[in-house]
N, C-alpha and C positions, 0 to 999 in steps of 0.2 A: 504494500500500500504506500502511495506517495505521501510525503510529509506535507503538512499544511504550511502555506506561506504566511509569514508575519505581516501584520499591517504596519506599513512604514510611511512616514511623510517623505516628501521630495527631498527635504534637507537631510534626513537620515540616510536616504539612498546616496546622496552626494557624499556624505561622510564615509560611507562604506567604500565607494569608488576611490575617494581620495586616499584611503588607507591602502589601496591597491596600486597607487602611483598616478592616478588621474588627477588633473589640476583644473581648477575653475578658470575658464577662459572669458566668459561673458554671460550676461543674462539677457534673453530676448523675450520680452513680454513675460509670460508665466512659465518659461522654460529656462533651466540652467544648462549651459553648454560646457562640457568638459572635454579636455584634450589630453593626450599622453604622448610624450616624446617617443618617436620611432613608430607611431601608429598613424595610418593615413585616414582613419575614421574619427569622427567626433561622437560624443554621447550627448543626447538631449534628454534631460530629466525634468518632468513636470514639477513645478514648485507648488504642489498641492498639499493639503492637509493629510490626504490619504491617497497613495499611489495605487492605481488599479492592479489587481492581481495578475491580469494578463500582461500588463506593462512590465511587472517584475519578472515574469517568466522570460 
């Protein structure tokens, strides 16, 4: 059986990614944009009180 996902805010999700080496680049409206040196992709995390479980997956 799959484990249940935690309910996290957007800022909590950002803190998790920052602990993995991602850095805050900018904020665009209600989304926080993260970048990581050596990666060609960026991450867009919604700055919401509760991030949807599908987004966390």
